[in-house]
N, C-alpha and C positions, 0 to 999 in steps of 0.2 A: 327724876322727872316723871310726873304722872302721865297717864294716857292722854292723848291729844284728840280733841274734837275740833275739827277745822272747818271754818267758813271760807270757801273759795269763791271769789267774785270774778265772773267773766264767762264767756261762752265760746272762745276761740280755740284754735289748735294748741296754742300755748297752754291754756287752762286744762285741756284734755291731757296734755303731756305731764303737767304738774300733778293733776289728780292721779294719773297712772303711777307716777313715781312715788307720791306720798302714800298711796294705798299699799305699797310694798313694805312700808315701815311697820315693825311690830309695835312701835309707840303709838300709831294712829288707830283710834277706835272707830271714828266716823268722819266722813267728809260731806258737807252740804255745799253743793254747787249752785250758785245763783247767777244766771238761770241755768247754766250748763248747756250741753248740746246732746246730739244723738249718740256721741261716743262716751261721754261721761256717764250717761244713763245706764250703760251696760257694764260699768266697772264695779268690782267688789268694794264694799265699804262706802260707796258714793251714792248720794241721792240728789237728784235735781230738785230745785225748789223755785217755782215761779210765782209764789204767793206775794213776794216782795220784789219790786224792781231794783235793778242793780245800782241805780242812782238815788234810791231812797235811803239815805244813810241813817236817819233815825230808825226807819223800819228795819234795816239790816242789824242795827244794834239790838233792837227788841228780839229779832229772830235769833241772834247769837245768845242772848241772855236766856231765852226760853229753852234753848237746846244745850246749854252748858258749854258753849264754845270757849276754848281757851287759846286759840290762835287763829288770826285772820290773815288770809293771803289774797290781796287784791292783784288780779292778773293784769288788766289793761292800765294805761297811763291816766285816763280821765279821772277815775276815782281818787287817785293819789294826788293829782294836780288840784282837784277840788278840795282836798283836805280830809279824806275819809279816815286817815290815821288818827286825827284829832278826835273824831267822834268816838272811836273805840278806846282811845287812851283815856278820855274822860270817864268811860265806863269801866276802866281797869282791865281791858282785854288787850293782850299784846298783838301787835300788827307787824307782819313781815313786810315792811315797806316804809318809805321815808315820810317825814312830816310834810305839811303843805309848803313850808319854807324851803325844805330841801328839794322838794319836787319841782321847784322853779328851774332846776338844772335841765329838765326836759320841757317844762311848760313855757319857758321863754328862751328862745335862741339868743336874744339880746343879753339876758341875764347870764347865761352860761358862757357866752363869748367874753363878756366883761370879767367874769370870774376867772377864766383862763388867763386873760391878760394880767389880772391882779396877782395871780399866783405863778406866773411865768411857765405856764403849761403850754407846750408847743401846739400851735393850731394855725390855720390859714389866716392871712391878713383879711380884715373885714371892716365894714362900716354898717351902722344901724340907721334905719330910716322909718319915720312914721308919716312923713310928708311925701306924697307921690312926686311932686315937681323936683324936690331936692334929690330924690332917688334917681329920677330920670336924668337929671343933669350929671349926677355922679357916673351913671352908666355910660353916658355919652363921652365922658372925659377919660374913661379907663382904657388902657392899652392891653391889659391882660384878660384872659378868659375868666369868666365868673360863674358862680353858683348863686341862685337866688332862693332864699328860704323864707317861707311864711313863719314868723317867729312863734306863733301859737301852735296848738295841736291840730294836725291835719291827717291823722290816721296813717302816718308814714308816707304820705304822698305830697306834702306841701313843699317839694323841692323841685326846682327847674334847673336843668343844666343846658343852657342855650349853646348852639353851635355858631352863632353869629350875633353881632350887635342888634340886628333887626329882631332876631328871636328873643334876645334878652329884653328889649323894650316891649315886645308883645307880651312876654311872660310877666313882666312887671305890671303892665296894665291889667292882665287877667287876675293877678293876685290882689292888687291894691284898689283897682277901680271896679272891675267886674265881680270881685269877691268870689273867685273860683273856689276858695277854701274857707269862705265865710269870714268870721271875725278873726280867724287865725292870721289873715293877711292884713290886719290893721297896721301891723309893723313888719318890716322885712329886714333880713340881714343879707347884705350883698358881700360875698367873700370871694377870695381868690380861688380859682379852680386848681385843685391839686392833681397832678399826674401820679400814677402808681397803682398799687394793689391795695384793696380794702381788707381790713380784718375787723371782726367783732369779738369782744371779750366780755364775758359775763363774770362779774366779781361779787362774791359774798362779802358783806361788811357788817360789823357790829358797831360801827362808829369809829373804831380804832384799827382793828385787825382786818386784813384783807386776805381772801383766798379765792383764786380764779379757776374757772372751768377751761377746758381746752379751747384755743382760738378757732373761730369759725369764719367762713366766708359766705355771705349772703349773695343772692342774685336778684337785684331789685327790678331790672327791666323785664317787661312782659315778653319780649321776643328773644329768640335764640341769637347767640353772639352778642348778648347785652345790647339789644336794640329795642326801640319803641318806648312806650310810656313807662314811668315809674309805677311800681306796685308796692304792696306791703311786704313782698318777698316771694319769689317763685321757687326757691329751693336753697339748699345750704349744704355745706359739708364741713367736717371737722375731724381731726385737727388739720390746719393748713401747714404744709411744710415750709411755707414762707416764713412762718414764725419760729425761728430757731430758738434754742434755749437762751442764746445770747441776746437775741432781739426781745424775747419775752422778759428777760431780766431787766433790760433797758426800759421797756414799757412800764414795768412795775415801779422801777426806780424814778423815772422821769415824769410819769403820767398818773398811774393809778394811786400810788401811795400819796403823792402830793395833792391829788384831788380829794381824797378822804381826809387828809390832814387839814387841807384848806377849808373844807366845809365845817369841820369841827372848830377850827380857829375863828371862822366867821359866825359861829353861833348857831349853826343848823347841822348837827352831826347826821351822817347818813347811815341808816340801818335798813338793810334789805339787799336787793340785787342791783348793782350798778352796771348798766350796759354801756360800754365805751366803743363807739365806732371810730376806727382809725384808718388813716391812709399811710401806707409805707411808701415814701417817695423814692424815686430811682436811686438816690444816694444812700438809701437804707434808713432814713430818718423817719421815726413815727410821729405823726401829727394827729390831733383829735379832730374828727369831723363833727361828732355830736355825742351828747350823753343822753341816755334814756334811764329812767329811774325804776325800771322793772325788767323782768325777763323779756328777751327779744322773741320775735316770731318771724321766721321759723327756726331761729337759733336754738330755742328751748327744746323743740322736738328733736333737734339734732344732737345736742350735747348731753341731755339727761340720760339717754341710754348708755352713755359712757361713764356716768357717775356710779361708782361702786359703793360709796358711803351712803348713810341714811340721810335723805334730804330733809325729813321732818326734824331730825335732831339738829342739823345745820341751821335750819330756819329758826328754831327755838333758841339756839345759841346766839343768833343775831338779834332776835326780837324780844326775848324774855326779859324779866325784871333785872337780871344780872347778866350782862354780856359775857360769853365765854367761848367765842369762836376760836380763840387762840388754842383752846384745849380740844377742839373737835377736828378729827382728820377729814380732809376732803380728798379722797382717793379716786383716781380715774383710771379707766381701762386703757390699755395700750392699743386698742382697736381703732378703726376708723368708722365714721358714721356719715350717712347722706340722707337728706330729705328732699323729696320731689313733691311740690305742691300741685294739686289738681284744681283748676279754676272753672268757674261757670263761663259759658259762652258770652263773649262781649266784654268781660272784665279786662282792664280796670274801669272801663266806661260802663254804660247802662247794661244790665244783665238780668235775665229772668230768674225767678225764684220758684220754689215748690216743684222742682223737677224730680220725679221719682228716681231713686238710685238703689243699686245693689252693691254690697260690699261682702266679698267672700272672706272666710276666716284665714288670717295670715299664718304662715308657718313660723317656727322659731327663728329669731333673728330679724324678723320684719314686724314693724308696728304700723298700724293705720291710725292716725290721729285726726279726729274730726274737728272741723272749724265751723264752716257755715252749713251745718246740718241740723235737722230737728226730726223728732218722731211724731207722726200723726197716726195714733193707734200703733199698729205694728209696722207701718210703712215709713221708711226713711226718705226724707225729702231734703233738697238743697234749700238753704236759707241765707246764703251769703255769696260773696264774690270768690274768695278763696275758700273752696268748699271742704277740702279734705287733703291729706298728705300721706305719702308712704315714706317711712323711715326704716333704714336698715343699717346694720353694723357688719363689719367684715374685718379680716386680718390685714387687708390692704385697702387702699382707697378704691382701686378698681373693683374689688369684690363688693365693697359697700355700695358703690354706684350701681353696679349691675343688679344687685339684689334689690335695691330700692325701686328700680324700674320693673323688676318682677312683681314688686308690691303694687305698682300702679296698675298692672294687669288685673288685679283683684277688684278694681273699682270700675263701676260702669254707670254712666248716666248720659243722656243725650246732650251732645255738644261739648262734652268735657274737653278741657284744654290743659296741656302741660308742656313745659320746656323739655327738650330732649338732650340738652347739653349741660346739665348741672355738673359742676366741678371741671368744666372745660379748661378753665385757667390753670388749674392744678396740673392737668395733663400736658398743657402747653409748656409749663415751666418746670415740672417736677419729675425726676426719674422714678422708676418703680422700685429700685433697690432702696431698702430702708437706710443704708449707710452711705448712699451716694449723695453728692453735692451738685448744686446747680449754680450757674452764674447769678441768678436772681437771689439765691441765698447768700451770695457774697456781696450783695448790695447793689448789683448792676442788673438792670432790666433791659435786655435787647428789645423786647416788645415795646417798652416805654419809649425807647429811642426811636423806634419805627413809628409809633403813634405821634411823637413830637413832630417828626418830619411831615407826617400827614396833616397835623393840625396847623403848621405854619406855612404850608405851601401857598395858601391864598395871600398871606401877607407878603411872602417873598415875591410872588408873581406880580404884585402891584408895583414892584420897583423896576420892571422890565424897561429897556430902552433899546434903540437901534443897535443891533449887533449882539445883544445879550437878552436871551429869552427869560432870564431870572427863574430858572427851574432847578430845584434841588433834587438830590437822590442819586446823582451820578458820582463818579469818583472825584472829579474836579469841575470847576466852573469856567465857562468859556466866554470870551468876548471877541467877536469878529471885528477887528479894527477897520477893515475895509468897509463893512456895513455901517460902522459907527462914524464914518466920515473921514477916514484916512486911506484913500484909494491905494491899492497895491500892497497894503500892510498885511502881515500874517494874522492868524488867530492866536490870541493870547489865552493861556489856560492857567488858572490859579488853584492851588490846593493849600489847605491849612489843617494842622493836626498837632497833637501832643504826643508825649511818651506814655502817659497814664501812670498807673501805680507801680510800674516797673521802677520808677524813680525811688520808691521807698526802699527797695533792695539796694540800689546804688548808694543811697544815703546811709543805710545801716552798715554796708561794707566799706564806706568811704572810698568808693571806686566810681568815678564820674566820667571817664573818657568814652566809654562805649555807648552811654545813653545819648550822647551828642550825635553819634552815627545813627542811632535809632530815630532820632528826631528828623534827620534829613531823609532817611529811608522811607518813613511813613508818608512823607509828602511827595517825594519824587516818584515813588512807585505808583502813586495815584495819578501823576501826570502822564507817565509813559503809557498807561493803559488806554489813554485817550489819543495816543499817537503823538503827543507833544514831547519835545526835547527840553529838559530843564535847563534854564540859562542863569537864573539867579535865585538867591535864598536869603531870607531874613529870619532872625531868631529873637525870642523873648525869654528872659530869665528873671523870675520873681522870687524873692526870698525875704526872710525875716531880718537878717543882718548879713551884709555882703562879706563872704569869705573869698578873698581874691584867689587863693589856691584852688578852691572848689570850682568857682566860676571859670577860671582860666582852663582847668582840665576839661570842663564841660564844653567850652567853646572850641578847644582844640579838637575834641571829638566831632563837633559840628563841621569844622574845617576838613577833617579827614573824610567825612561823609560826602561833603561837597566835591572833593577831589574824585572820589569814586563815581559820583554821578555826573561829573563834568560841568558843574554849575558854579557860579561865583557867589561867595558869601559877601553880600553888599551892605549889610547893616543889621541893626538889632536894637534891642531895648533891655536895659537892666533896671529892675525896680526893687528897692528896699521897702518892705511894708510890714513892720513889726507887729501891727495890730491884726494882720490877716494871716501871716504864717507864724509858726512858733519854732523855737530852737534852731536846729540846722535844716529845717524843712525848706525845700524850694520846689518850684514848678517851672515847666518849660513848654513853650509852644513855638511853632515855626510856620512859615509860609513860603511856598516855592512857586515860582513863575516859569512857565514854559511857553514855547512857541511851536506852531505848526502851520503848514499850508492846508487849505480846504481838502485837498485830495488825500491828505494823511490822516484825516479825522477818523477815530474809532469810537465806538464799534460801528461796523457797517451792517446794521441789522437787516437792511433790505437785501443784502447778499447772502444772509445765513440760510441754510437749508437743512432739512432732516438728513442725517448721515454725516454732517460735518464732525470732525474729530476733535476731542478735547485732549490737549497736551498740558501737562503740568510740570512746573519747574520746582525742584526741591527747595525747601526752606532751610534756614540754618538753625531752626529750633522754634521756640514759642513766638519769636519776634516781639511785638510790643502790644499785643492784645490778650485779654483774658487774665491779666495778672492779679486782679482782685480775687479771682477764683483760685489761681495758682497759690497765692499767699495763704488763702484760707486752707488749702489742702496741706501745705507745709506745716501750718500751725496745728491742724487737726491730727497730724501724725506725731506731734510733739518734737518736731525738728527745728534746728536753727540754721540760718543761711551759712554759717561757718562749718556745719557738719559735713562729713564726706558725702559726695554725691552718689546716691544709690543707683542711678541709671548710667553713669559715665565714670569709670574708674580713673580715666585720664584727667578729669576735671579736678581743680584744686579744692572745690567745695560746691555745695548746692547753689549758693549765691553766685559764684563765678560762672557756673554752667548756665544759670538762668540769665545772666547778663550778656550772654553771647549776642552780639548786635544783629539787628534785623538785616537781612540780605538786601542789597541794592541791585535791581535787575535792569537798570537803565542801559548800560553799554551793550550787553548781549541782545536785548530786545531791539535797540536801535539798529544794530547790525542785521538782525533777522528781518526787520521791516524794510530795510534798505535793499537787501539782497534777494528777497523772495517775493517782491511785488505785492500783489493783493492776496497772497496765500493766507495771511493772518486776518481774520474777519473781526475779531474782538478779543479783549483781554480783561481779566478780572484779578484785582489785587485781593488776596485772601487775608482780610483784617478782621475787625470786630464783626461778629455775626458768622464767622467761619465760612464753611463751604456753602451752606444752604442759603445764606443771606447774600453773599457776594457774587456768586456765579450768575444768578438771574439778573443782576444789574446790567450785564452786557447783552442780554437776550431780548428779542422781540416778544410780544405778548403771546404769539402762537407757538413758540418753541420752549422746550425745557431741556435742562442738562441731565442726562442719565449718567451717573457717576458710579463706576465699578469700584466699590471699596475693597481694599486688598490688592489693588493693581499697582501700588507703589510702596516703597519702603517707608515704614513709619518709624521715626526716631524714638529712641528709648524714653525720652522725657514724656512723650505722649502716652506710651504704654504705662508708665508709672502714674501719670495723672489719671488715666482711665480706670485704675483700680478704685478710684473714689468718685468717678463721674460716669454716668450712663453714656453709651455710645452715641445716642441721638443728641445729647447735650454736648458731647465732644465735637460733633460735626457742626454745631451751632456756635461754639465758643472759641475754637482754636483752628489753626491752619492744618494741623495733623500731619505736617511734613511737606506740604505743598504751598508755597507762598504766592504763586502766580498760576493762573489757568488760562489757556489760549484756545480759542475756537478757530480751527484750521480747516481749509478746504481739503476734502478727503484725498484727492490725488496728489497733494503737495506736502503731505505729512513728513515724509523722509527728507525732503528738501529743507524744511524748517528745522527739523531735528538736527540735521547735520550742522547747520550754522550755529545753533545754540550749544551743541556739544563742543564744537570748536572753540566757542567763547568760554568754556569751562562750566557750563550748566549740566546738571543731572536732569534728564528729561524722561517723563513717564507718559504713556498713553493711558488715560484714565476713564475714557468714556466717549459719548457722542451726543449730538443734539437729536431730540425726538419731538414728536408732536405733543404739545402740552395738553394734559387732561386736567381740567379744574384749575385751581389756583397754584398748584405746586410747581415752582420754577426749577427746583433741583430734586431729582429723584435719586435716592441713595439705594443702590443695589448691594445686598449682602450685609445689611446693617447688623442683623442679629449675631452674626459670627465674627464681626470685624475685630473687636478687641477681646474675643473669647480666649 
């Protein structure tokens, strides 16, 4: 390969990062940036050229020919969608970027969605509209939340995520009638709103072979906590721990390679960098949100510092006369990278330009990438909305984030704005230990579940009727029959739940009796915490093909659980669905109904005081939550469920130990409630969400639970799990040895303890109620040394 003279089109942060990385290549002789910015002007080998406009494609061809350019790199999407590749192809100059036909994958949301449907690439359900009235009628008929996208180019901002139908209709009017995004809104895509976490993957392709850079996560919203208007991107980090090797392999197998293969089969092979925006749904399924046909911004600034291979050689392998990407290594660092974007005041709405700015020289490990900047003589001025960004790498994500914010301190101009929470989702979900696992990595998002509850509260509230407030978020749902028109009748409380992926272990061991007990326990424990006595139970058993022995064993377990809880098994449903389940798979759910008098209702939040004591009842093990993570840990250790149990020598196997049924607390708690009057003010069943999510569910807004970690005996199974899970995630995913927590009046603790211990419970005093500071409803004391 001869030396490369490169024409780089664009003037943003992405182009500065590309020029910075290309200039490091020994193959690169010279780079001409058209028009470039204040950052590219200061790079070695790089010259800004403003003699030709970036959208004057014949002029760019002449400039390239006059300077002996032998590789063209268009940065933004507009030139590619316009067909700039064809102008240079006709002149015999290779372009790292797709043809005009292939660029339709970004230029038209309609085209790309239809492509995905045609090639069975997973994406959100959608409809296309060019007629406003038809789009409006469709919106009014939908029951699910939606995203509205202007189908054309809108500089990364033509997407509206409405929070209500009214917002959706207003957004549709703004796009299609008011032309908020110009002609880009002549056609819209209305698609299903997907819950989950977003990923961005940049993939090199020569039309056949693909090689990807580390997965990144952008922050589109202007405000901290992902609030406010959409932007072109306020920050980014990579790699994201959400993208496990298994998930990345699945994305490549189900999405990336089928996309490149489909484009080639459809007659427009893709050569360049394909940006794929993905949503990882709560069940771990990756779905495509959008394609871009070029490097992303600020993803490029984030991932290129991690690329150890020669970018120029990779680009030429994709764009040159003979594709050879298969033979070129794409090696990346094991470090982490973070970018923080600094914006002009007022962005993404109207903002001033030409603000003088100062940028100090960054130390090693920090890069300052210019975007909306220009030089006026020796003075650096702002010239855009996203002005500049600080990027840093580190051995950990925390180190990279902290260093990036140190980089921001090197930038100074009046009114500068930046988000202070870049990578907050990673710290919410991901432990610091490199070998530690999270519930989210196992395909389960506690936060997504919480967000779903928040999103559907309005719909649920619309169903309220006398006696039922239709409010979710508690442990069970109540109906006051007296208020509903049945004078003198008690309050009815209902709970519904399943066993979760613990069933997979039961199926693999062909042991089904204990999971029936689990099903009852998960429901009746949710009733007793509200003061209700369980009186009846119904179960559901769904399978591919009914095996009488399996089903009978399961229902016998349900009956055993009902006996422990003192409720009657009054009915159920068995369903054979061979198209839904496969092989010996089955699923189960149950509903319990309990009753109570108004005076028995818990929690009594109005009676709770600072200083009230927290008592905890021992669990029998993992119970029935967190098994997606448990199974992941077993697999990561190379173990089978039939192997000897490493934490309990008396257990027959790992699987047998894990199938220990969930403890049913009904009888001892009913006794304590009956014998100690109003001493117990509230109870929390420690299920999904662990200690930190469940204890606050019984508390008033002004109080928090202060929990002394280490104040109870932690069973061996949790210590074994904690070898692979950070302590904070343990507190959020598991019960850690306490299946029930009680808020008890300070002077009546021993009275309550005495009754519970008489009933066979192991009781621990684990903390107290304190004044709540901020949003934290459960304060964990001694977290750092808990599982040390």
